[in-house]
Backbone as CSV, one residue per row, in Angstrom:
resi,resn,N_x,N_y,N_z,CA_x,CA_y,CA_z,C_x,C_y,C_z
1,UNK,74.164,-70.490,10.721,75.104,-69.469,10.271,74.905,-69.193,8.789
2,UNK,74.908,-67.924,8.452,74.950,-67.518,7.057,75.850,-66.296,6.996
3,UNK,77.051,-66.480,6.458,78.061,-65.420,6.480,77.611,-64.174,5.729
4,UNK,76.791,-64.351,4.707,76.312,-63.194,3.958,75.424,-62.313,4.831
5,UNK,74.718,-62.934,5.782,73.809,-62.197,6.652,74.509,-61.753,7.929
6,UNK,75.174,-62.691,8.604,75.750,-62.374,9.913,76.985,-61.500,9.828
7,UNK,77.824,-61.706,8.811,79.091,-60.982,8.728,79.184,-60.058,7.510
8,UNK,78.139,-60.017,6.706,78.170,-59.156,5.537,79.150,-59.587,4.469
9,UNK,79.493,-60.879,4.436,80.434,-61.385,3.437,79.744,-61.446,2.073
10,UNK,80.386,-60.915,1.051,79.819,-60.902,-0.294,80.163,-62.212,-0.991
11,UNK,79.152,-63.006,-1.265,79.335,-64.294,-1.923,78.825,-64.280,-3.357
12,UNK,77.766,-63.524,-3.614,77.102,-63.573,-4.914,77.906,-62.846,-5.989
13,UNK,78.140,-63.510,-7.118,78.749,-62.816,-8.261,77.800,-61.764,-8.812
14,UNK,78.364,-60.806,-9.541,77.525,-59.820,-10.216,76.715,-60.499,-11.322
15,UNK,75.508,-60.027,-11.596,74.723,-60.590,-12.697,75.355,-60.238,-14.037
16,UNK,75.064,-61.041,-15.051,75.601,-60.773,-16.389,75.158,-59.411,-16.911
17,UNK,73.975,-58.964,-16.482,73.460,-57.679,-16.940,74.335,-56.510,-16.499
18,UNK,75.146,-56.719,-15.447,76.020,-55.645,-14.956,77.243,-55.446,-15.834
19,UNK,77.432,-56.339,-16.807,78.572,-56.212,-17.714,79.386,-57.485,-17.764
20,UNK,79.876,-57.817,-18.954,80.625,-59.063,-19.142,82.123,-58.885,-18.902
21,UNK,82.540,-57.677,-18.532,83.952,-57.435,-18.273,84.480,-58.099,-17.017
22,UNK,83.578,-58.595,-16.158,84.015,-59.300,-14.949,83.808,-60.809,-15.070
23,UNK,83.445,-61.248,-16.277,83.234,-62.674,-16.518,84.287,-63.170,-17.505
24,UNK,85.134,-64.076,-17.032,86.295,-64.520,-17.788,85.982,-65.749,-18.637
25,UNK,86.561,-65.757,-19.839,86.522,-66.960,-20.669,87.751,-67.816,-20.424
26,UNK,88.586,-67.396,-19.455,89.746,-68.165,-19.018,89.543,-68.646,-17.599
27,UNK,90.610,-68.613,-16.798,90.508,-69.169,-15.441,89.935,-68.198,-14.424
28,UNK,89.711,-66.953,-14.818,89.116,-65.976,-13.916,90.098,-65.087,-13.205
29,UNK,91.397,-65.369,-13.323,92.405,-64.572,-12.640,92.587,-63.227,-13.344
30,UNK,93.143,-62.233,-12.644,93.361,-60.924,-13.266,94.174,-61.046,-14.557
31,UNK,93.704,-60.359,-15.586,94.379,-60.389,-16.873,93.862,-61.432,-17.834
32,UNK,93.026,-62.348,-17.375,92.474,-63.353,-18.285,91.410,-62.712,-19.179
33,UNK,91.192,-63.311,-20.349,90.230,-62.757,-21.308,88.819,-62.755,-20.711
34,UNK,88.033,-61.765,-21.092,86.659,-61.683,-20.612,85.688,-61.829,-21.782
35,UNK,84.434,-62.084,-21.444,83.404,-62.195,-22.477,83.043,-60.839,-23.081
36,UNK,83.554,-59.778,-22.490,83.347,-58.465,-23.099,84.158,-58.310,-24.377
37,UNK,85.250,-59.107,-24.509,86.136,-58.967,-25.676,86.403,-60.276,-26.400
38,UNK,86.001,-61.412,-25.837,86.409,-62.706,-26.390,85.722,-63.032,-27.716
39,UNK,84.517,-62.523,-27.917,83.775,-62.836,-29.131,83.007,-64.138,-29.084
40,UNK,83.172,-64.916,-28.016,82.487,-66.207,-27.922,81.278,-66.176,-26.997
41,UNK,80.958,-64.991,-26.474,79.803,-64.879,-25.595,79.119,-63.538,-25.746
42,UNK,77.792,-63.532,-25.622,77.028,-62.291,-25.710,75.968,-62.280,-24.621
43,UNK,75.585,-61.079,-24.195,74.492,-60.943,-23.243,73.175,-60.935,-24.002
44,UNK,72.243,-61.795,-23.568,70.910,-61.862,-24.155,69.951,-61.234,-23.138
45,UNK,69.360,-60.128,-23.503,68.573,-59.358,-22.531,67.216,-59.979,-22.232
46,UNK,66.697,-60.768,-23.161,65.368,-61.344,-22.946,65.355,-62.798,-23.405
47,UNK,65.184,-63.695,-22.448,65.064,-65.123,-22.721,63.823,-65.613,-21.989
48,UNK,63.058,-66.490,-22.593,61.775,-66.889,-22.000,61.930,-67.590,-20.662
49,UNK,63.109,-68.168,-20.405,63.326,-68.866,-19.136,64.151,-68.067,-18.144
50,UNK,65.081,-67.261,-18.633,66.070,-66.650,-17.750,65.957,-65.140,-17.605
51,UNK,65.251,-64.457,-18.480,65.401,-63.013,-18.506,66.748,-62.710,-19.144
52,UNK,67.593,-61.924,-18.495,68.949,-61.677,-18.997,69.844,-62.866,-18.723
53,UNK,70.669,-63.255,-19.718,71.549,-64.402,-19.550,72.763,-64.251,-20.463
54,UNK,73.747,-65.097,-20.256,74.934,-65.153,-21.102,74.790,-66.306,-22.088
55,UNK,74.960,-66.000,-23.378,74.963,-67.046,-24.399,76.397,-67.284,-24.826
56,UNK,76.850,-68.527,-24.699,78.243,-68.884,-24.963,78.313,-69.855,-26.130
57,UNK,79.221,-69.576,-27.047,79.565,-70.527,-28.096,80.726,-71.373,-27.590
58,UNK,80.498,-72.673,-27.477,81.583,-73.563,-27.035,82.521,-73.805,-28.218
59,UNK,83.670,-73.110,-28.188,84.577,-73.168,-29.332,85.948,-73.738,-28.990
60,UNK,86.090,-74.276,-27.785,87.334,-74.918,-27.372,87.000,-76.236,-26.678
61,UNK,88.027,-77.053,-26.436,87.802,-78.354,-25.796,87.101,-78.199,-24.455
62,UNK,87.533,-77.207,-23.670,86.848,-76.833,-22.436,86.640,-75.332,-22.468
63,UNK,85.391,-74.900,-22.429,85.080,-73.474,-22.394,84.714,-73.099,-20.965
64,UNK,85.274,-71.974,-20.502,85.100,-71.555,-19.119,84.208,-70.328,-19.025
65,UNK,83.461,-70.264,-17.930,82.755,-69.048,-17.532,83.098,-68.853,-16.059
66,UNK,83.989,-67.917,-15.774,84.474,-67.722,-14.404,84.306,-66.276,-13.965
67,UNK,83.803,-66.105,-12.760,83.671,-64.770,-12.186,85.041,-64.291,-11.729
68,UNK,85.406,-63.063,-12.119,86.730,-62.549,-11.804,86.814,-61.946,-10.408
69,UNK,85.661,-61.760,-9.755,85.679,-61.361,-8.357,86.139,-62.509,-7.480
70,UNK,86.682,-62.191,-6.316,87.197,-63.211,-5.396,86.109,-63.615,-4.395
71,UNK,85.592,-64.818,-4.542,84.616,-65.342,-3.599,85.366,-65.981,-2.430
72,UNK,85.179,-65.500,-1.196,85.958,-66.015,-0.073,85.603,-67.458,0.277
73,UNK,86.623,-68.233,0.619,86.453,-69.596,1.124,86.850,-69.553,2.596
74,UNK,85.868,-69.751,3.473,86.050,-69.490,4.891,85.987,-70.772,5.706
75,UNK,86.777,-70.812,6.746,86.760,-71.939,7.668,85.375,-72.095,8.276
76,UNK,84.837,-73.315,8.228,83.532,-73.594,8.816,82.355,-73.216,7.945
77,UNK,82.606,-72.749,6.720,81.547,-72.294,5.833,81.475,-73.198,4.606
78,UNK,80.252,-73.574,4.223,80.010,-74.433,3.061,79.311,-73.604,1.987
79,UNK,79.906,-73.544,0.808,79.356,-72.750,-0.282,78.741,-73.652,-1.345
80,UNK,77.526,-73.344,-1.739,76.913,-74.024,-2.884,76.952,-73.090,-4.081
81,UNK,77.552,-73.578,-5.168,77.571,-72.843,-6.423,76.515,-73.475,-7.320
82,UNK,75.634,-72.618,-7.875,74.510,-73.129,-8.659,74.420,-72.391,-9.988
83,UNK,74.307,-73.161,-11.058,74.152,-72.586,-12.392,72.966,-73.251,-13.072
84,UNK,72.175,-72.442,-13.775,71.041,-72.947,-14.538,71.311,-72.678,-16.007
85,UNK,71.271,-73.729,-16.821,71.699,-73.621,-18.219,70.702,-74.321,-19.135
86,UNK,70.827,-73.999,-20.436,70.085,-74.764,-21.438,70.834,-74.675,-22.767
87,UNK,70.793,-75.758,-23.514,71.363,-75.783,-24.858,70.344,-75.212,-25.830
88,UNK,70.829,-74.392,-26.784,69.902,-73.792,-27.739,70.200,-74.163,-29.190
89,UNK,71.411,-74.631,-29.488,71.737,-75.002,-30.867,73.053,-75.767,-30.903
90,UNK,73.234,-76.557,-31.961,74.509,-77.220,-32.198,74.749,-78.431,-31.316
91,UNK,75.977,-78.972,-31.341,76.313,-80.140,-30.527,76.069,-79.878,-29.041
92,UNK,75.669,-80.915,-28.330,75.291,-80.783,-26.924,76.506,-81.067,-26.028
93,UNK,76.933,-80.094,-25.230,78.077,-80.306,-24.337,77.643,-80.830,-22.977
94,UNK,78.630,-81.107,-22.134,78.404,-81.384,-20.718,78.770,-80.131,-19.927
95,UNK,78.185,-80.004,-18.733,78.378,-78.815,-17.906,78.742,-79.242,-16.487
96,UNK,79.643,-78.484,-15.866,80.014,-78.746,-14.468,80.407,-77.436,-13.791
97,UNK,80.190,-77.367,-12.479,80.686,-76.257,-11.676,82.205,-76.391,-11.604
98,UNK,82.896,-75.252,-11.627,84.355,-75.289,-11.573,84.864,-74.022,-10.897
99,UNK,86.162,-73.992,-10.652,86.738,-72.794,-10.062,88.252,-72.836,-10.042
100,UNK,88.839,-71.667,-9.887,90.275,-71.510,-9.669,90.459,-71.159,-8.216
101,UNK,91.232,-71.962,-7.496,91.414,-71.772,-6.061,92.682,-70.970,-5.797
102,UNK,92.561,-69.926,-4.972,93.698,-69.068,-4.686,94.021,-68.982,-3.209
103,UNK,95.301,-68.723,-2.932,95.758,-68.467,-1.574,95.842,-66.966,-1.335
104,UNK,95.910,-66.579,-0.071,96.145,-65.181,0.251,97.454,-64.747,-0.407
105,UNK,97.416,-63.631,-1.093,98.594,-63.183,-1.813,98.516,-63.418,-3.300
106,UNK,97.551,-64.265,-3.732,97.297,-64.415,-5.149,97.853,-65.639,-5.833
107,UNK,98.603,-66.475,-5.124,99.123,-67.685,-5.752,98.046,-68.768,-5.781
108,UNK,98.207,-69.733,-6.693,97.230,-70.812,-6.826,97.374,-71.807,-5.682
109,UNK,96.242,-72.274,-5.174,96.229,-73.374,-4.204,96.178,-74.674,-4.997
110,UNK,97.267,-75.375,-5.047,97.392,-76.539,-5.910,96.966,-77.828,-5.208
111,UNK,96.740,-78.865,-6.017,96.423,-80.187,-5.485,94.991,-80.344,-5.021
112,UNK,94.118,-79.413,-5.384,92.719,-79.466,-4.945,91.813,-79.899,-6.090
113,UNK,90.647,-80.422,-5.737,89.628,-80.739,-6.734,88.939,-79.445,-7.139
114,UNK,89.025,-79.096,-8.416,88.526,-77.796,-8.864,87.296,-77.907,-9.772
115,UNK,86.731,-79.103,-9.894,85.509,-79.272,-10.684,84.515,-80.124,-9.911
116,UNK,83.227,-79.866,-10.165,82.176,-80.661,-9.563,81.686,-81.740,-10.504
117,UNK,80.623,-82.431,-10.142,80.063,-83.482,-11.000,79.612,-82.906,-12.345
118,UNK,79.777,-83.693,-13.403,79.437,-83.256,-14.757,78.044,-83.746,-15.150
119,UNK,77.307,-82.882,-15.844,75.976,-83.224,-16.343,75.945,-83.045,-17.857
120,UNK,75.563,-84.083,-18.569,75.456,-84.010,-20.019,74.124,-83.393,-20.417
121,UNK,74.154,-82.353,-21.245,72.917,-81.799,-21.792,72.432,-82.710,-22.915
122,UNK,71.135,-82.970,-22.934,70.609,-83.958,-23.876,69.525,-83.430,-24.802
123,UNK,68.913,-82.284,-24.452,67.773,-81.790,-25.225,67.819,-80.279,-25.313
124,UNK,67.551,-79.722,-26.498,67.495,-78.277,-26.660,66.313,-77.697,-25.882
125,UNK,66.576,-76.601,-25.204,65.514,-75.891,-24.506,65.228,-76.372,-23.107
126,UNK,65.727,-77.544,-22.725,65.515,-78.032,-21.364,66.364,-77.217,-20.391
127,UNK,65.745,-76.711,-19.330,66.459,-75.957,-18.306,67.034,-76.948,-17.287
128,UNK,68.361,-76.905,-17.131,69.074,-77.873,-16.288,69.835,-77.114,-15.206
129,UNK,69.696,-77.567,-13.967,70.418,-76.948,-12.852,71.637,-77.795,-12.493
130,UNK,72.780,-77.117,-12.357,74.050,-77.755,-12.003,74.501,-77.184,-10.666
131,UNK,74.906,-78.028,-9.728,75.360,-77.538,-8.431,76.617,-78.265,-7.985
132,UNK,77.338,-77.625,-7.076,78.458,-78.262,-6.381,78.678,-77.499,-5.084
133,UNK,79.209,-78.186,-4.093,79.469,-77.574,-2.792,80.973,-77.540,-2.552
134,UNK,81.442,-76.362,-2.099,82.851,-76.120,-1.809,83.012,-75.843,-0.318
135,UNK,84.012,-76.463,0.308,84.335,-76.196,1.713,85.760,-76.660,1.970
136,UNK,86.319,-76.221,3.082,87.642,-76.737,3.445,87.519,-78.107,4.112
137,UNK,86.311,-78.439,4.559,86.092,-79.703,5.261,85.913,-80.853,4.273
138,UNK,86.561,-81.953,4.539,86.436,-83.160,3.714,85.321,-84.019,4.305
139,UNK,84.088,-83.695,3.920,82.911,-84.379,4.444,82.046,-84.887,3.310
140,UNK,81.240,-85.888,3.604,80.271,-86.365,2.628,79.361,-85.216,2.205
141,UNK,79.190,-85.049,0.902,78.372,-83.970,0.383,79.173,-82.799,-0.134
142,UNK,80.453,-82.738,0.215,81.330,-81.683,-0.302,81.956,-82.199,-1.596
143,UNK,81.721,-81.496,-2.690,82.232,-81.916,-3.996,83.657,-81.443,-4.255
144,UNK,83.993,-80.260,-3.739,85.298,-79.653,-3.987,85.893,-79.247,-2.643
145,UNK,86.833,-80.045,-2.139,87.471,-79.790,-0.848,88.635,-78.828,-1.079
146,UNK,88.498,-77.614,-0.548,89.486,-76.557,-0.807,90.232,-76.179,0.461
147,UNK,90.759,-77.164,1.154,91.585,-76.903,2.327,92.872,-76.209,1.871
148,UNK,93.144,-75.051,2.420,94.322,-74.284,2.023,94.015,-73.126,1.100
149,UNK,92.800,-73.073,0.560,92.406,-71.960,-0.309,91.778,-70.845,0.519
150,UNK,91.992,-69.607,0.075,91.397,-68.445,0.736,90.232,-67.871,-0.051
151,UNK,90.233,-68.099,-1.366,89.179,-67.566,-2.222,89.158,-68.353,-3.522
152,UNK,88.149,-68.082,-4.327,88.070,-68.751,-5.624,87.460,-67.846,-6.674
153,UNK,87.831,-68.096,-7.920,87.138,-67.531,-9.077,86.210,-68.638,-9.574
154,UNK,84.915,-68.482,-9.325,83.963,-69.574,-9.485,83.119,-69.418,-10.739
155,UNK,82.632,-70.535,-11.257,81.779,-70.517,-12.436,81.513,-71.914,-12.938
156,UNK,81.521,-72.076,-14.267,81.236,-73.375,-14.865,82.221,-73.677,-15.985
157,UNK,82.305,-74.959,-16.328,83.000,-75.437,-17.516,81.986,-76.057,-18.466
158,UNK,82.213,-75.873,-19.761,81.511,-76.622,-20.793,82.522,-77.573,-21.410
159,UNK,82.234,-78.860,-21.377,83.164,-79.864,-21.893,82.466,-80.712,-22.963
160,UNK,83.230,-81.603,-23.587,82.655,-82.490,-24.590,82.597,-81.825,-25.946
161,UNK,81.538,-82.126,-26.696,81.413,-81.669,-28.077,81.449,-80.147,-28.172
162,UNK,82.145,-79.645,-29.198,82.253,-78.201,-29.420,81.336,-77.757,-30.558
163,UNK,81.078,-76.442,-30.585,80.280,-75.864,-31.652,78.863,-75.512,-31.250
164,UNK,78.460,-75.875,-30.035,77.091,-75.610,-29.601,76.942,-74.271,-28.912
165,UNK,75.692,-73.800,-28.831,75.348,-72.588,-28.102,74.614,-72.964,-26.816
166,UNK,75.070,-72.380,-25.720,74.468,-72.638,-24.412,74.144,-71.306,-23.754
167,UNK,72.961,-71.209,-23.186,72.582,-70.028,-22.422,72.666,-70.325,-20.927
168,UNK,73.184,-69.354,-20.189,73.479,-69.535,-18.766,72.823,-68.409,-17.984
169,UNK,71.998,-68.756,-17.021,71.396,-67.758,-16.143,72.447,-67.278,-15.147
170,UNK,72.153,-66.181,-14.426,73.094,-65.656,-13.441,73.516,-66.748,-12.460
171,UNK,74.819,-66.856,-12.233,75.363,-67.891,-11.350,75.171,-67.468,-9.893
172,UNK,74.766,-68.414,-9.072,74.417,-68.152,-7.674,75.417,-68.848,-6.757
173,UNK,75.907,-68.121,-5.741,76.747,-68.706,-4.700,76.075,-68.430,-3.360
174,UNK,75.809,-69.487,-2.597,75.074,-69.356,-1.337,75.794,-70.088,-0.216
175,UNK,75.646,-69.563,0.999,76.145,-70.225,2.197,75.123,-71.285,2.619
176,UNK,75.515,-72.558,2.530,74.600,-73.647,2.903,75.145,-74.416,4.106
177,UNK,75.854,-73.712,4.973,76.430,-74.350,6.158,75.362,-75.046,6.989
178,UNK,74.148,-74.507,6.988,73.077,-75.110,7.785,72.760,-76.525,7.334
179,UNK,73.112,-76.895,6.102,72.907,-78.268,5.650,73.797,-79.241,6.418
180,UNK,74.913,-78.736,6.917,75.937,-79.600,7.501,76.050,-79.439,9.010
181,UNK,75.962,-78.219,9.504,76.134,-77.981,10.934,75.210,-76.847,11.338
182,UNK,74.053,-77.175,11.854,73.056,-76.158,12.185,73.502,-75.327,13.383
183,UNK,73.176,-74.038,13.343,73.549,-73.125,14.420,72.955,-73.536,15.768
184,UNK,71.766,-74.165,15.738,71.133,-74.488,17.012,71.773,-75.713,17.681
185,UNK,72.698,-76.386,16.999,73.358,-77.532,17.614,74.303,-77.058,18.712
186,UNK,74.483,-77.904,19.713,75.292,-77.521,20.875,76.741,-77.926,20.715
187,UNK,77.147,-78.355,19.521,78.524,-78.779,19.309,79.117,-78.083,18.087
188,UNK,80.438,-77.996,18.072,81.195,-77.475,16.938,82.151,-78.581,16.503
189,UNK,82.024,-79.019,15.267,82.802,-80.141,14.747,84.120,-79.637,14.177
190,UNK,85.242,-80.169,14.671,86.552,-79.721,14.176,86.735,-80.032,12.695
191,UNK,86.018,-81.027,12.189,86.148,-81.347,10.758,85.540,-80.247,9.876
192,UNK,84.582,-79.500,10.414,84.036,-78.364,9.668,85.101,-77.304,9.427
193,UNK,86.154,-77.328,10.213,87.198,-76.309,10.125,88.492,-76.864,9.526
194,UNK,88.369,-78.014,8.883,89.492,-78.538,8.115,90.288,-79.647,8.766
195,UNK,89.916,-80.078,9.957,90.652,-81.163,10.601,90.506,-82.456,9.800
196,UNK,91.599,-83.188,9.634,91.597,-84.416,8.846,91.505,-85.663,9.718
197,UNK,92.226,-85.690,10.830,92.220,-86.880,11.684,92.838,-88.085,11.023
198,UNK,93.809,-87.838,10.115,94.401,-88.941,9.362,95.732,-89.415,9.921
199,UNK,96.147,-88.875,11.069,97.395,-89.299,11.682,98.627,-88.649,11.085
200,UNK,98.449,-87.820,10.075,99.581,-87.178,9.404,99.457,-85.659,9.393
201,UNK,98.271,-85.163,9.039,98.049,-83.724,8.917,98.105,-83.044,10.279
202,UNK,98.737,-81.874,10.328,98.729,-81.064,11.544,97.379,-80.341,11.622
203,UNK,96.545,-80.758,12.561,95.187,-80.219,12.683,95.079,-79.086,13.700
204,UNK,96.213,-78.551,14.145,96.198,-77.516,15.183,95.331,-76.338,14.787
205,UNK,95.510,-75.837,13.566,94.762,-74.648,13.135,93.258,-74.903,13.131
206,UNK,92.857,-76.115,12.757,91.433,-76.448,12.743,90.863,-76.453,14.166
207,UNK,91.614,-77.012,15.116,91.160,-77.019,16.503,91.051,-75.590,17.040
208,UNK,92.028,-74.756,16.700,91.998,-73.376,17.174,90.822,-72.612,16.569
209,UNK,90.532,-72.858,15.286,89.418,-72.179,14.633,88.088,-72.610,15.246
210,UNK,87.944,-73.913,15.511,86.716,-74.412,16.134,86.548,-73.832,17.538
211,UNK,87.641,-73.760,18.280,87.587,-73.222,19.633,87.202,-71.744,19.627
212,UNK,87.658,-71.024,18.610,87.398,-69.584,18.546,85.922,-69.269,18.359
213,UNK,85.180,-70.180,17.712,83.761,-69.920,17.463,82.840,-70.710,18.396
214,UNK,83.399,-71.569,19.227,82.561,-72.457,20.056,81.674,-71.672,21.014
215,UNK,82.216,-70.634,21.634,81.424,-69.763,22.509,80.645,-70.559,23.558
216,UNK,81.340,-71.471,24.209,80.723,-72.267,25.263,80.167,-73.594,24.823
217,UNK,80.072,-73.825,23.501,79.573,-75.089,23.005,80.668,-76.161,23.058
218,UNK,80.247,-77.394,23.085,81.162,-78.516,23.076,81.848,-78.633,21.719
219,UNK,83.140,-78.933,21.725,83.869,-79.177,20.490,83.863,-80.682,20.225
220,UNK,83.334,-81.051,19.056,83.213,-82.457,18.683,84.468,-82.897,17.958
221,UNK,85.081,-83.975,18.472,86.236,-84.596,17.824,85.837,-86.037,17.531
222,UNK,85.512,-86.297,16.268,85.071,-87.630,15.891,86.247,-88.583,15.803
223,UNK,85.971,-89.845,15.528,87.008,-90.863,15.530,88.087,-90.537,14.512
224,UNK,89.352,-90.716,14.901,90.477,-90.438,14.035,91.718,-90.219,14.860
225,UNK,92.825,-89.967,14.172,94.085,-89.703,14.850,94.465,-88.268,14.533
226,UNK,94.339,-87.389,15.533,94.522,-85.957,15.303,95.847,-85.486,15.905
């Protein structure tokens, strides 16, 4: 399954070259400051590694780069967010994938992990790739479990030392569901659709979602209390 191909779901953020007005220096929600006006980021049209990229001055304890478009978080779908960065001057920060999780209607989905693993930049000019996987399923390999979220404003955080310049290539969001549950498999796992099996959570919706897509395939219910 690849939702971008099979269902035409738009996952990819716009490139920085399309304009910085859709890239937030805040949490990414409507009304937050953008790099078009913040003064802490500029578009660099030619970089030897990236082509067009965003250059950010880390001037706060945590500096954000968040896409203001709503990237859908779908039942049974695993999203990989990927950013390629390099430090070019000043103190070296750490970088991590991050996001603001939202519910249908625009309210925040609280109590979720909203950051991925952090990577410390150590050398100027080194191109470093940062990734994290988002899904509603609580499975090994999922960095940010967003059960209850409908969409996210996705991007990266710069943490640690302030005052440095970092260049960021266009951020990529991809459907990597095939890493976890291949289409050619004859089973549909209820945990892919958010089932917890912890003896407390009501897993009815997850079972119904798995049943809706099974299309004759066996529904897998692994060990647990559902």
